[in-house]
KEZASE-878996 format. One record per residue (C-alpha): residue number from 1; residue in three letters; chain; x negated, y negated, z negated. Coordinates in nm, 2 decimals, padded with zeros to 4 digits. Example, Ala and Ser with C-alpha at 12.3 -4.5 7.8 and 13.67 -1.06 7.14 Angstrom:
{1 'ALA' 'A' {-01.23 00.45 -00.78}} {2 'SER' 'A' {-01.37 00.11 -00.71}} 
end
This chain:
{1 'MET' 'A' {-00.04 02.47 02.94}} {2 'THR' 'A' {-00.18 02.17 02.75}} {3 'LEU' 'A' {00.00 01.98 02.44}} {4 'THR' 'A' {00.06 01.70 02.38}} {5 'ALA' 'A' {-00.05 01.51 02.04}} {6 'PRO' 'A' {00.30 01.49 01.89}} {7 'ARG' 'A' {00.40 01.81 02.06}} {8 'ARG' 'A' {00.15 02.02 01.81}} {9 'LEU' 'A' {00.23 01.82 01.55}} {10 'ARG' 'A' {00.57 01.94 01.58}} {11 'LEU' 'A' {00.48 02.29 01.58}} {12 'LEU' 'A' {00.22 02.26 01.29}} {13 'GLU' 'A' {00.32 02.41 00.99}} {14 'LEU' 'A' {00.12 02.33 00.62}} {15 'ALA' 'A' {-00.05 02.61 00.46}} {16 'ARG' 'A' {-00.04 02.42 00.17}} {17 'LYS' 'A' {00.22 02.15 00.09}} {18 'PRO' 'A' {00.06 01.83 -00.14}} {19 'ASN' 'A' {00.34 01.57 -00.27}} {20 'PHE' 'A' {00.18 01.30 -00.02}} {21 'TYR' 'A' {00.17 00.87 -00.06}} {22 'LEU' 'A' {00.14 00.66 00.20}} {23 'LEU' 'A' {00.02 00.29 00.05}} {24 'MET' 'A' {00.01 00.03 00.20}} {25 'VAL' 'A' {-00.13 -00.29 00.10}} {26 'GLU' 'A' {-00.07 -00.65 00.26}} {27 'ALA' 'A' {-00.33 -00.85 00.41}} {28 'TYR' 'A' {-00.57 -00.60 00.25}} {29 'GLY' 'A' {-00.91 -00.68 00.50}} {30 'GLU' 'A' {-01.31 -00.62 00.59}} {31 'VAL' 'A' {-01.39 -01.00 00.51}} {32 'LEU' 'A' {-01.32 -00.85 00.06}} {33 'ALA' 'A' {-01.67 -00.65 00.15}} {34 'THR' 'A' {-01.86 -00.89 00.43}} {35 'TRP' 'A' {-01.74 -01.29 00.30}} {36 'ASP' 'A' {-01.84 -01.41 -00.09}} {37 'THR' 'A' {-01.53 -01.19 -00.23}} {38 'ASP' 'A' {-01.83 -00.86 -00.18}} {39 'PRO' 'A' {-02.04 -00.88 -00.51}} {40 'ALA' 'A' {-01.65 -00.89 -00.73}} {41 'TYR' 'A' {-01.46 -00.67 -00.46}} {42 'ARG' 'A' {-01.79 -00.43 -00.52}} {43 'ALA' 'A' {-01.72 -00.46 -00.88}} {44 'LEU' 'A' {-01.36 -00.39 -00.85}} {45 'MET' 'A' {-01.40 -00.07 -00.63}} {46 'GLN' 'A' {-01.66 00.08 -00.90}} {47 'ARG' 'A' {-01.45 00.06 -01.17}} {48 'VAL' 'A' {-01.17 00.17 -00.94}} {49 'GLU' 'A' {-01.38 00.48 -00.86}} {50 'GLN' 'A' {-01.46 00.51 -01.21}} {51 'ARG' 'A' {-01.03 00.54 -01.33}} {52 'LEU' 'A' {-00.96 00.72 -01.07}} {53 'ALA' 'A' {-01.26 00.99 -01.12}} {54 'ALA' 'A' {-01.12 00.99 -01.46}} {55 'ALA' 'A' {-00.79 01.08 -01.41}} {56 'GLY' 'A' {-00.91 01.31 -01.13}} {57 'TYR' 'A' {-00.90 01.23 -00.80}} {58 'HIS' 'A' {-01.20 01.25 -00.51}} {59 'ALA' 'A' {-01.22 01.01 -00.30}} {60 'ARG' 'A' {-01.33 00.90 00.06}} {61 'THR' 'A' {-01.31 00.52 00.22}} {62 'ALA' 'A' {-01.35 00.42 00.57}} {63 'TYR' 'A' {-01.16 00.12 00.83}} {64 'SER' 'A' {-00.96 00.14 01.03}} {65 'ALA' 'A' {-00.92 -00.12 01.34}} {66 'SER' 'A' {-00.54 -00.29 01.30}} {67 'PRO' 'A' {-00.36 -00.35 01.59}} {68 'VAL' 'A' {-00.31 -00.75 01.46}} {69 'HIS' 'A' {-00.41 -01.01 01.23}} {70 'SER' 'A' {-00.25 -01.23 01.02}} {71 'GLY' 'A' {00.09 -01.16 01.04}} {72 'THR' 'A' {00.34 -00.91 01.22}} {73 'SER' 'A' {00.28 -00.62 00.98}} {74 'TRP' 'A' {00.52 -00.46 01.11}} {75 'PHE' 'A' {00.37 -00.40 01.41}} {76 'ALA' 'A' {00.05 -00.26 01.23}} {77 'ILE' 'A' {00.32 -00.08 01.00}} {78 'SER' 'A' {00.50 00.11 01.31}} {79 'THR' 'A' {00.16 00.18 01.41}} {80 'VAL' 'A' {00.02 00.39 01.13}} {81 'HIS' 'A' {00.39 00.60 01.10}} {82 'THR' 'A' {00.39 00.69 01.49}} {83 'GLY' 'A' {00.06 00.68 01.62}} {84 'ALA' 'A' {00.11 00.49 01.87}} {85 'LEU' 'A' {-00.01 00.10 01.93}} {86 'ILE' 'A' {00.27 -00.07 01.91}} {87 'ASP' 'A' {00.06 -00.42 01.90}} {88 'ARG' 'A' {00.38 -00.66 02.04}} {89 'PRO' 'A' {00.77 -00.75 02.03}} {90 'LEU' 'A' {00.90 -00.52 02.31}} {91 'PRO' 'A' {00.77 -00.21 02.21}} {92 'TYR' 'A' {00.87 -00.30 01.86}} {93 'ALA' 'A' {01.26 -00.39 01.96}} {94 'ALA' 'A' {01.25 -00.02 02.10}} {95 'LEU' 'A' {01.12 00.15 01.84}} {96 'GLN' 'A' {01.34 00.04 01.61}} {97 'LEU' 'A' {01.66 00.17 01.82}} {98 'VAL' 'A' {01.48 00.49 01.84}} {99 'GLY' 'A' {01.27 00.52 01.54}} {100 'ALA' 'A' {01.50 00.81 01.34}} {101 'ARG' 'A' {01.36 01.03 01.69}} {102 'VAL' 'A' {01.04 00.98 01.70}} {103 'PRO' 'A' {00.78 01.19 01.59}} {104 'SER' 'A' {00.64 01.00 01.28}} {105 'ILE' 'A' {00.49 01.10 00.94}} {106 'THR' 'A' {00.85 01.09 00.83}} {107 'ARG' 'A' {00.94 01.33 01.02}} {108 'PHE' 'A' {00.71 01.50 01.02}} {109 'PHE' 'A' {00.70 01.59 00.62}} {110 'LYS' 'A' {01.08 01.58 00.67}} {111 'ALA' 'A' {01.05 01.90 00.93}} {112 'GLN' 'A' {00.80 02.03 00.65}} {113 'GLY' 'A' {01.06 02.04 00.35}} {114 'TYR' 'A' {00.87 01.75 00.16}} {115 'ARG' 'A' {01.17 01.50 00.02}} {116 'THR' 'A' {01.09 01.14 00.16}} {117 'TYR' 'A' {01.10 00.81 00.01}} {118 'SER' 'A' {01.06 00.48 00.10}} {119 'LEU' 'A' {00.98 00.17 -00.21}} {120 'GLN' 'A' {00.95 -00.12 00.03}} {121 'PRO' 'A' {01.02 -00.45 -00.23}} {122 'GLY' 'A' {00.98 -00.71 00.10}} {123 'SER' 'A' {01.24 -00.56 00.25}} {124 'ASN' 'A' {01.53 -00.83 00.24}} {125 'ASP' 'A' {01.75 -01.05 00.43}} {126 'HIS' 'A' {01.51 -01.20 00.64}} {127 'ALA' 'A' {01.61 -01.45 00.94}} {128 'GLY' 'A' {01.49 -01.28 01.20}} {129 'LEU' 'A' {01.40 -00.95 01.09}} {130 'LYS' 'A' {01.65 -00.65 01.07}} {131 'ARG' 'A' {01.70 -00.50 00.72}} {132 'LEU' 'A' {01.66 -00.20 00.76}} {133 'ASP' 'A' {01.49 00.19 00.74}} {134 'ILE' 'A' {01.36 00.29 01.10}} {135 'PHE' 'A' {01.21 00.59 00.99}} {136 'ASN' 'A' {01.47 00.73 00.82}} {137 'HIS' 'A' {01.39 00.82 00.46}} {138 'ASP' 'A' {01.61 01.02 00.23}} {139 'VAL' 'A' {01.52 00.79 -00.07}} {140 'VAL' 'A' {01.56 00.40 00.01}} {141 'VAL' 'A' {01.43 00.15 -00.24}} {142 'ASP' 'A' {01.41 -00.23 -00.14}} {143 'ALA' 'A' {01.48 -00.61 -00.23}} {144 'VAL' 'A' {01.87 -00.49 -00.26}} {145 'ASN' 'A' {01.85 -00.23 -00.49}} {146 'LEU' 'A' {01.58 -00.31 -00.73}} {147 'LYS' 'A' {01.81 -00.66 -00.82}} {148 'TYR' 'A' {01.52 -00.83 -00.97}} {149 'PRO' 'A' {01.58 -01.07 -01.21}} {150 'GLY' 'A' {01.28 -01.24 -01.31}} {151 'LEU' 'A' {01.05 -01.54 -01.17}} {152 'GLN' 'A' {00.97 -01.54 -00.82}} {153 'TYR' 'A' {00.64 -01.46 -00.72}} {154 'GLY' 'A' {00.46 -01.60 -00.34}} {155 'TRP' 'A' {00.67 -01.49 -00.05}} {156 'GLY' 'A' {00.71 -01.08 -00.18}} {157 'ILE' 'A' {00.91 -01.23 -00.52}} {158 'LEU' 'A' {00.95 -00.86 -00.68}} {159 'PRO' 'A' {00.58 -00.88 -00.88}} {160 'ASP' 'A' {00.47 -00.51 -00.73}} {161 'GLN' 'A' {00.45 -00.34 -01.09}} {162 'TRP' 'A' {00.79 -00.42 -01.19}} {163 'SER' 'A' {00.92 -00.28 -00.83}} {164 'TRP' 'A' {00.70 00.06 -00.94}} {165 'TRP' 'A' {00.82 00.13 -01.29}} {166 'ARG' 'A' {01.17 00.05 -01.19}} {167 'PHE' 'A' {01.14 00.30 -00.88}} {168 'ARG' 'A' {00.99 00.59 -01.09}} {169 'ASN' 'A' {01.24 00.49 -01.44}} {170 'GLU' 'A' {01.59 00.53 -01.19}} {171 'ASP' 'A' {01.78 00.74 -01.15}} {172 'GLY' 'A' {01.81 00.93 -00.82}} {173 'TRP' 'A' {01.55 00.73 -00.73}} {174 'PHE' 'A' {01.16 00.87 -00.81}} {175 'LYS' 'A' {01.25 01.01 -01.17}} {176 'HIS' 'A' {01.21 01.33 -01.12}} {177 'PRO' 'A' {01.16 01.39 -00.76}} {178 'PRO' 'A' {01.16 01.80 -00.59}} {179 'GLU' 'A' {00.81 01.87 -00.48}} {180 'PRO' 'A' {00.68 01.84 -00.24}} {181 'TYR' 'A' {00.76 01.47 -00.21}} {182 'TYR' 'A' {00.62 01.22 00.06}} {183 'VAL' 'A' {00.60 00.86 -00.07}} {184 'TYR' 'A' {00.57 00.56 00.19}} {185 'SER' 'A' {00.55 00.20 00.02}} {186 'MET' 'A' {00.38 -00.15 00.16}} {187 'CYS' 'A' {00.31 -00.44 -00.14}} {188 'VAL' 'A' {00.42 -00.75 -00.09}} {189 'SER' 'A' {00.20 -00.86 -00.41}} {190 'THR' 'A' {-00.15 -00.93 -00.20}} {191 'HIS' 'A' {00.09 -01.15 00.10}} {192 'TRP' 'A' {00.03 -01.47 00.16}} {193 'VAL' 'A' {00.07 -01.70 -00.05}} {194 'TRP' 'A' {-00.19 -01.65 -00.30}} {195 'GLU' 'A' {-00.18 -01.88 -00.56}} {196 'HIS' 'A' {00.14 -01.77 -00.65}} {197 'VAL' 'A' {00.01 -01.37 -00.76}} {198 'PRO' 'A' {00.23 -01.21 -01.06}} {199 'PRO' 'A' {00.08 -01.16 -01.41}} {200 'TYR' 'A' {-00.01 -00.79 -01.49}} {201 'VAL' 'A' {00.21 -00.73 -01.78}} {202 'HIS' 'A' {00.15 -00.43 -02.07}} {203 'ASP' 'A' {00.58 -00.45 -02.12}} {204 'VAL' 'A' {00.68 -00.45 -01.77}} {205 'ARG' 'A' {01.04 -00.52 -01.91}} {206 'THR' 'A' {00.93 -00.93 -02.02}} {207 'LEU' 'A' {00.85 -00.98 -01.63}} {208 'GLU' 'A' {01.29 -00.96 -01.60}} {209 'SER' 'A' {01.26 -01.29 -01.80}} {210 'LYS' 'A' {01.38 -01.63 -01.60}} {211 'SER' 'A' {01.05 -01.78 -01.86}} {212 'ASP' 'A' {00.74 -01.82 -01.83}} {213 'TYR' 'A' {00.73 -01.53 -02.19}} {214 'ALA' 'A' {00.53 -01.27 -01.95}} {215 'GLN' 'A' {00.16 -01.46 -01.91}} {216 'ARG' 'A' {-00.16 -01.34 -01.82}} {217 'GLU' 'A' {-00.26 -01.07 -02.15}} {218 'PRO' 'A' {-00.59 -01.02 -02.19}} {219 'ASP' 'A' {-00.70 -00.62 -02.14}} {220 'PRO' 'A' {-01.03 -00.51 -02.27}} {221 'LYS' 'A' {-01.01 -00.24 -02.06}} {222 'TRP' 'A' {-00.98 -00.44 -01.75}} {223 'PRO' 'A' {-01.19 -00.78 -01.80}} {224 'PRO' 'A' {-01.22 -01.06 -01.56}} {225 'PHE' 'A' {-01.52 -00.98 -01.32}} {226 'ALA' 'A' {-01.82 -01.17 -01.35}} {227 'GLU' 'A' {-01.90 -01.20 -00.97}} {228 'VAL' 'A' {-01.59 -01.39 -00.88}} {229 'GLU' 'A' {-01.80 -01.75 -01.00}} {230 'SER' 'A' {-01.97 -01.67 -00.66}} {231 'ILE' 'A' {-01.66 -01.67 -00.48}} {232 'ALA' 'A' {-01.66 -02.06 -00.33}} {233 'THR' 'A' {-01.31 -02.17 -00.24}} {234 'GLU' 'A' {-01.02 -02.18 -00.45}} {235 'THR' 'A' {-00.76 -01.98 -00.13}} {236 'ARG' 'A' {-01.04 -01.69 -00.15}} {237 'ARG' 'A' {-01.07 -01.63 -00.57}} {238 'ASN' 'A' {-00.69 -01.62 -00.52}} {239 'TYR' 'A' {-00.65 -01.39 -00.24}} {240 'PHE' 'A' {-00.95 -01.22 -00.44}} {241 'ALA' 'A' {-00.69 -01.19 -00.76}} {242 'SER' 'A' {-00.38 -01.03 -00.59}} {243 'ILE' 'A' {-00.63 -00.70 -00.44}} {244 'ASP' 'A' {-00.69 -00.70 -00.82}} {245 'TYR' 'A' {-00.37 -00.69 -00.88}} {246 'GLU' 'A' {-00.30 -00.47 -00.69}} {247 'TRP' 'A' {-00.57 -00.23 -00.74}} {248 'ARG' 'A' {-00.44 -00.17 -01.09}} {249 'VAL' 'A' {-00.04 -00.15 -01.04}} {250 'MET' 'A' {-00.17 00.15 -00.78}} {251 'LEU' 'A' {-00.39 00.29 -01.04}} {252 'ASP' 'A' {-00.10 00.30 -01.28}} {253 'VAL' 'A' {00.12 00.46 -01.03}} {254 'LEU' 'A' {-00.16 00.73 -00.91}} {255 'GLU' 'A' {-00.30 00.81 -01.27}} {256 'ALA' 'A' {00.07 00.89 -01.40}} {257 'ASP' 'A' {00.14 01.13 -01.11}} {258 'HIS' 'A' {-00.06 01.43 -01.27}} {259 'SER' 'A' {00.04 01.71 -01.02}} {260 'PRO' 'A' {-00.27 01.84 -00.90}} {261 'ASN' 'A' {-00.16 01.91 -00.55}} {262 'ILE' 'A' {-00.15 01.58 -00.38}} {263 'VAL' 'A' {-00.33 01.35 -00.10}} {264 'VAL' 'A' {-00.29 00.97 -00.15}} {265 'VAL' 'A' {-00.38 00.70 00.15}} {266 'ILE' 'A' {-00.47 00.37 00.09}} {267 'ILE' 'A' {-00.40 00.15 00.39}} {268 'GLY' 'A' {-00.50 -00.23 00.45}} {269 'ASP' 'A' {-00.22 -00.38 00.73}} {270 'HIS' 'A' {-00.37 -00.70 00.89}} {271 'GLN' 'A' {-00.64 -00.89 00.82}} {272 'PRO' 'A' {-00.64 -01.22 00.59}} {273 'ARG' 'A' {-00.57 -01.53 00.70}} {274 'LEU' 'A' {-00.78 -01.77 00.51}} {275 'GLU' 'A' {-00.95 -02.01 00.65}} {276 'ALA' 'A' {-01.07 -02.13 01.00}} {277 'ASP' 'A' {-01.42 -02.26 00.85}} {278 'VAL' 'A' {-01.51 -01.84 00.78}} {279 'PRO' 'A' {-01.82 -01.80 00.56}} {280 'GLY' 'A' {-01.86 -01.46 00.73}} {281 'GLY' 'A' {-01.77 -01.26 01.10}} {282 'VAL' 'A' {-01.37 -01.19 01.16}} {283 'THR' 'A' {-01.28 -00.78 01.27}} {284 'MET' 'A' {-00.96 -00.64 01.29}} {285 'ASN' 'A' {-01.07 -00.40 01.00}} {286 'THR' 'A' {-00.93 -00.32 00.69}} {287 'PRO' 'A' {-01.00 -00.05 00.45}} {288 'VAL' 'A' {-00.90 00.29 00.42}} {289 'HIS' 'A' {-00.96 00.53 00.19}} {290 'ILE' 'A' {-00.81 00.91 00.14}} {291 'LEU' 'A' {-00.75 01.07 -00.17}} {292 'SER' 'A' {-00.71 01.44 -00.37}} {293 'ARG' 'A' {-00.78 01.58 -00.66}} {294 'GLU' 'A' {-00.91 01.89 -00.46}} {295 'GLY' 'A' {-01.26 01.93 -00.49}} {296 'ARG' 'A' {-01.35 02.06 -00.19}} {297 'PHE' 'A' {-01.24 01.76 -00.06}} {298 'GLU' 'A' {-01.55 01.49 -00.18}} {299 'THR' 'A' {-01.81 01.72 00.02}} {300 'ALA' 'A' {-01.64 01.86 00.31}} {301 'ASN' 'A' {-01.82 01.80 00.61}} {302 'TYR' 'A' {-01.62 01.49 00.86}} {303 'ASP' 'A' {-01.87 01.50 01.11}} {304 'ASN' 'A' {-01.78 01.83 01.32}} 
end
């Protein structure tokens, strides 16, 4: 008898149980490497690689084809979680009804004895979208739980730097997680509109002020990228700034986790819609980065 993929997944027992992060980045698309953002993006990723290496991480990078473009992130999120193509409203509506029973990443880790967490700062009481946790994580923290008191930034409102700080420091959330743990998060600070990117600050609590106190602070360890000057339009420069910001936030999170037994998947949900007059091709591709502190991971042969 041939087993289906979901059946094989249910029967799988992990010999090792590394802590696991699934971090999805809103509008993180291949255009970064194929449009005039490429020089700045390459400089950013070089700096990211240096920081990750210093924190003991090894990395592999490729592309993944998203089921959607420019929006409807919940279709891409559901596709990643279930492995089933969800690119239309009807299958997504069905998933909302039975999500906790459908084979998924969260359900798999629960069966392996993991404590599962979901950080969803973009999940709020939006018209037309239900505020629910389809995949039934053990701990769910969304915008309503976070109670962000500061200035609003773009569509996402909450700065991701502040959301992660609160998530990791609040008792009962992710302050002292039992191992093994699985963490899923969907960022909001790279969401359109990109002219409202939050400031990266050294004292995160300053973001709670409704004044302009939290200003973008110079950081000699993270100087501006000179390559940004080659990006032709303000929209694309703002978009790159949001990706720059998000990587700084994710680096802080991953550097703060000192577990030697860890796997991280960072993936874009879909390509951004930037401008009609594009300087390069348009695909459905989004970057996917797989990180681990396992030394053999980097040199493994994945072609066979």
